[in-house]
Backbone as CSV, one residue per row, in Angstrom:
resi,resn,N_x,N_y,N_z,CA_x,CA_y,CA_z,C_x,C_y,C_z
1,MET,40.633,110.812,277.465,41.329,111.119,276.251,41.680,112.626,276.193
2,GLU,42.871,113.074,276.051,43.544,114.413,276.359,43.810,114.987,274.959
3,MET,42.860,116.154,274.606,42.827,116.618,273.344,44.023,117.531,273.358
4,LYS,44.391,117.528,271.837,45.414,118.240,271.352,45.022,119.607,270.919
5,SER,45.669,120.722,271.436,45.289,122.068,270.886,45.739,122.095,269.496
6,ARG,45.298,122.665,268.563,45.501,122.541,267.160,44.939,123.911,266.697
7,LYS,46.006,124.443,265.893,45.438,125.815,265.273,45.000,125.845,264.122
8,LYS,43.553,126.135,263.957,42.602,126.156,262.874,41.999,127.300,262.653
9,PRO,42.318,127.621,261.426,41.677,129.027,260.914,40.261,129.440,261.031
10,LYS,39.923,130.641,261.327,38.736,131.030,261.210,38.076,131.126,259.564
11,PHE,37.656,130.228,259.255,36.736,130.453,257.888,35.805,131.210,257.759
12,VAL,36.019,132.573,257.149,35.143,133.840,256.904,34.831,133.816,255.282
13,ARG,33.672,134.299,254.949,33.314,134.740,253.674,34.402,135.749,253.187
14,TYR,34.633,135.409,251.748,35.781,136.339,251.156,34.632,137.622,250.975
15,GLY,35.145,138.630,251.257,34.738,140.111,250.962,33.635,140.494,251.633
16,TRP,33.676,139.641,252.999,32.397,140.053,254.273,32.887,141.485,254.798
17,ARG,34.303,142.184,254.762,34.644,142.975,255.078,33.949,144.318,254.698
18,SER,34.330,144.230,253.038,33.797,145.428,252.458,32.405,145.681,251.479
19,LYS,31.595,144.495,251.833,30.271,144.691,251.609,29.438,144.131,253.060
20,LYS,28.587,145.492,253.288,27.816,145.128,254.675,26.990,144.241,254.325
21,LYS,26.332,144.178,253.242,25.413,142.969,253.088,26.013,141.363,253.058
22,LEU,27.036,140.863,253.302,27.575,140.085,253.060,27.876,139.332,254.673
23,SER,27.363,138.319,255.009,27.513,137.858,256.274,29.103,137.230,256.380
24,LYS,29.517,137.090,257.586,30.496,136.273,258.060,30.716,134.814,257.570
25,SER,29.382,134.256,257.713,29.636,132.555,257.467,30.129,132.034,256.134
26,TRP,31.302,131.341,256.117,31.532,130.699,255.087,30.830,130.405,253.758
27,ARG,31.316,131.074,252.605,30.478,130.643,251.361,31.784,130.069,250.345
28,LYS,31.249,129.303,249.563,32.355,128.832,248.575,32.305,130.129,247.221
29,PRO,33.658,130.790,247.279,33.628,131.715,246.161,33.560,131.108,244.923
30,ARG,32.837,131.970,244.023,32.534,131.331,242.532,32.820,132.332,241.450
31,GLY,32.949,133.304,241.756,33.400,134.451,240.743,34.798,133.964,240.056
32,LEU,34.633,134.518,238.517,35.721,134.213,237.623,36.862,134.725,238.144
33,ASP,36.642,136.215,238.550,38.017,136.807,239.294,38.305,136.650,240.603
34,ASN,37.895,135.550,241.397,37.870,135.944,242.783,39.292,135.304,242.890
35,LYS,39.998,135.845,243.733,41.363,135.488,244.227,41.390,134.222,245.296
36,LEU,40.563,134.223,246.129,40.369,133.221,246.931,40.059,131.920,246.184
37,ARG,39.240,131.926,245.144,38.810,130.787,244.545,40.127,130.113,243.450
38,GLU,41.156,131.102,243.463,42.253,130.719,242.579,43.192,130.463,243.520
39,HIS,42.926,130.144,244.822,43.879,129.581,245.865,44.899,130.464,245.940
40,ILE,44.964,131.761,246.091,46.082,132.595,246.171,46.032,132.668,247.836
41,ALA,47.260,132.304,248.460,47.287,132.042,250.038,47.068,133.335,250.514
42,ALA,47.158,134.435,250.073,47.155,135.579,251.047,45.952,136.116,251.288
43,LYS,44.995,135.768,250.543,43.477,136.022,250.485,42.640,135.144,251.437
44,GLY,43.203,134.068,252.506,42.530,133.687,253.073,42.505,132.250,252.879
45,PRO,42.243,131.307,254.176,42.209,129.888,253.888,41.122,129.170,253.365
46,TRP,41.168,128.143,252.617,40.090,127.758,252.081,39.402,126.244,252.996
47,VAL,38.431,126.070,252.704,37.881,124.941,253.974,38.215,123.618,253.031
48,LYS,38.912,122.863,253.711,39.048,121.267,253.246,39.099,120.409,254.143
49,VAL,39.289,119.087,253.762,39.060,117.950,254.558,40.247,117.970,255.267
50,GLY,41.380,118.406,255.211,42.567,118.410,255.927,42.253,118.991,257.393
51,TYR,41.719,119.762,257.205,41.227,120.855,258.919,40.893,119.935,259.713
52,ARG,39.996,118.742,259.420,39.198,118.028,260.082,39.865,117.556,261.274
53,ARG,39.141,117.202,262.572,39.768,116.597,263.709,39.756,115.015,263.529
54,LYS,40.786,114.224,264.346,40.648,112.765,264.431,39.404,112.349,264.950
55,ARG,39.126,111.223,264.444,37.770,110.642,264.836,37.359,110.429,266.358
56,GLU,38.693,110.378,266.962,38.388,109.865,268.479,38.239,111.120,269.032
57,GLU,38.532,112.350,268.473,38.262,113.597,268.945,36.724,114.373,268.860
58,ARG,36.377,113.894,267.656,34.921,114.611,267.147,34.032,114.543,268.238
59,GLY,32.987,115.693,268.450,31.893,115.594,268.965,32.303,115.580,270.649
60,LEU,33.769,115.914,271.448,33.960,115.784,272.434,33.746,117.202,272.991
61,HIS,33.785,117.531,274.334,33.910,118.890,274.929,35.221,119.033,274.816
62,PRO,35.733,120.570,274.799,37.165,120.814,274.434,37.777,120.491,275.744
63,SER,37.355,120.145,276.868,38.367,119.359,277.942,38.281,117.728,277.439
64,GLY,38.241,117.446,276.618,38.219,116.093,276.313,37.308,115.066,276.893
65,VAL,36.272,115.437,277.157,35.136,114.376,277.795,33.888,114.497,276.983
66,HIS,33.175,113.345,277.185,31.806,113.151,276.617,30.715,113.816,277.190
67,GLU,29.831,114.805,276.567,28.807,115.641,277.057,27.597,114.938,276.989
68,VAL,26.921,114.766,278.307,25.661,114.461,278.264,24.792,115.271,278.949
69,LEU,23.521,115.533,277.929,22.283,116.539,278.611,21.307,115.561,279.562
70,VAL,21.398,116.680,280.607,20.496,115.982,281.707,19.211,116.764,281.851
71,HIS,18.095,116.171,281.869,16.977,116.914,282.624,16.415,116.579,283.946
72,ASN,16.715,115.369,284.388,16.500,115.112,285.970,17.322,114.240,286.745
73,PRO,17.311,114.240,287.959,18.061,113.471,288.610,18.294,111.775,288.261
74,ASP,16.908,111.612,287.711,16.965,109.860,287.684,17.599,109.712,286.238
75,GLU,18.007,110.503,285.179,18.863,110.120,284.095,20.361,110.371,284.449
76,LEU,20.634,110.612,285.905,22.263,110.397,286.221,22.473,109.273,286.625
77,ARG,21.260,108.212,287.224,21.662,107.142,287.554,21.805,106.170,286.316
78,ASN,21.089,106.357,285.613,20.951,105.491,284.187,22.763,105.651,282.979
79,LEU,23.330,106.797,283.365,24.610,106.771,282.863,25.727,105.922,282.999
80,PRO,26.390,105.186,281.859,27.582,104.215,282.134,28.611,104.847,282.551
81,ARG,29.125,104.053,283.888,30.266,104.464,284.777,31.598,103.888,284.219
82,GLU,31.671,102.782,283.471,32.904,102.489,283.175,33.326,102.752,281.656
83,GLY,34.602,102.967,281.527,35.327,102.920,280.199,35.212,104.548,279.483
84,VAL,34.381,105.303,279.942,33.839,106.713,279.082,33.689,107.738,280.333
85,ALA,34.934,108.777,279.855,34.679,109.891,280.801,33.908,110.911,280.456
86,LEU,32.715,110.987,281.275,31.691,111.871,281.132,31.804,113.179,281.901
87,ALA,31.036,114.101,281.316,30.463,115.285,281.950,29.045,115.606,281.648
88,VAL,28.290,116.385,282.816,26.792,116.638,282.754,26.591,117.884,282.138
89,ARG,25.650,118.007,281.312,25.218,119.610,281.041,23.717,119.419,281.476
90,ILE,23.456,120.335,282.384,21.945,120.498,282.835,21.165,121.027,281.831
91,ALA,19.673,120.526,281.453,19.084,121.130,280.266,18.730,122.825,280.588
92,SER,18.654,123.664,279.531,18.116,124.964,280.183,16.770,125.126,280.732
93,GLY,16.121,124.074,280.629,14.436,124.031,280.972,14.510,123.610,282.507
94,VAL,15.308,123.307,282.983,15.481,122.782,284.185,15.377,124.082,285.420
95,GLY,14.452,123.912,286.314,14.601,124.836,287.362,15.427,124.982,288.422
96,GLY,15.237,125.877,289.253,16.461,125.869,290.086,16.563,124.788,291.196
97,ARG,15.254,124.461,291.751,15.265,123.538,292.628,15.532,122.130,292.487
98,LYS,15.544,121.797,291.143,15.529,120.555,290.257,17.440,120.278,289.895
99,ARG,17.459,121.628,289.603,19.237,121.698,289.222,19.837,121.430,290.304
100,GLU,19.499,121.981,291.626,20.337,121.780,292.772,20.421,120.315,293.139
101,GLN,19.276,119.348,292.805,19.327,118.021,293.140,20.215,117.239,292.091
102,ILE,20.108,117.897,290.731,21.282,117.432,289.874,22.323,117.264,290.175
103,GLU,22.983,118.630,290.683,24.410,118.984,290.861,24.659,118.073,292.062
104,ALA,24.036,118.040,293.179,24.148,117.243,294.526,24.542,115.751,294.389
105,GLU,23.429,115.029,293.040,23.597,113.934,292.770,24.906,113.539,292.005
106,ALA,25.416,114.634,291.087,26.490,114.767,290.351,27.743,114.643,291.233
107,ALA,27.635,115.311,292.370,29.036,115.819,293.143,28.869,114.104,293.992
108,ASP,27.792,113.465,294.239,28.058,112.165,294.854,28.633,111.154,294.049
109,ILE,28.023,111.109,292.872,28.593,110.364,291.891,30.231,110.367,291.289
110,GLY,30.442,111.674,291.334,31.910,112.103,290.713,31.686,112.600,289.427
111,LEU,30.724,113.053,289.020,30.506,113.423,287.638,30.782,115.474,287.915
112,ARG,31.478,116.059,286.636,31.588,117.016,286.581,30.401,117.684,285.931
113,VAL,29.757,118.905,286.316,28.866,119.796,285.803,29.193,120.904,285.021
114,LEU,29.086,121.043,283.673,29.764,121.527,282.808,29.142,123.102,283.257
115,ASN,27.357,123.233,283.227,26.931,124.680,283.850,26.202,124.422,285.094
116,PRO,26.948,124.819,286.110,26.586,124.716,287.147,25.420,126.124,287.551
117,GLY,24.692,125.760,288.409,23.836,126.896,288.983,25.028,128.157,289.642
118,HIS,24.702,129.397,289.530,25.545,130.438,290.091,24.796,131.226,291.311
119,ARG,24.566,130.407,292.016,23.539,130.941,293.268,24.598,130.806,294.695
120,ALA,24.111,131.894,295.400,25.268,131.840,296.514,24.561,131.136,297.678
């Protein structure tokens, strides 16, 4: 499935630039005089359901494939082959030797590794 790029605004907390103690993460404005709460367009976007992605696109990797977390080479053999585009992400706790085994087996099967080792 090909994902369509869609412009979605960054939802940031109103006033985070002017107050150092405010984090950037979205919080619903509740003040009586708050202009964002009053939906004044120039004050920034408001989080709404309409910005949500389509059901088929949710949870996919940005390239449009399903992502599977793998800890060892045996887990590659148990993956479904038909009907679903898959990509493999190797778990962070996997060491170098087993990582090379997983990458070699994924190449044999024809799966893409999203975080390959950067060894020469």
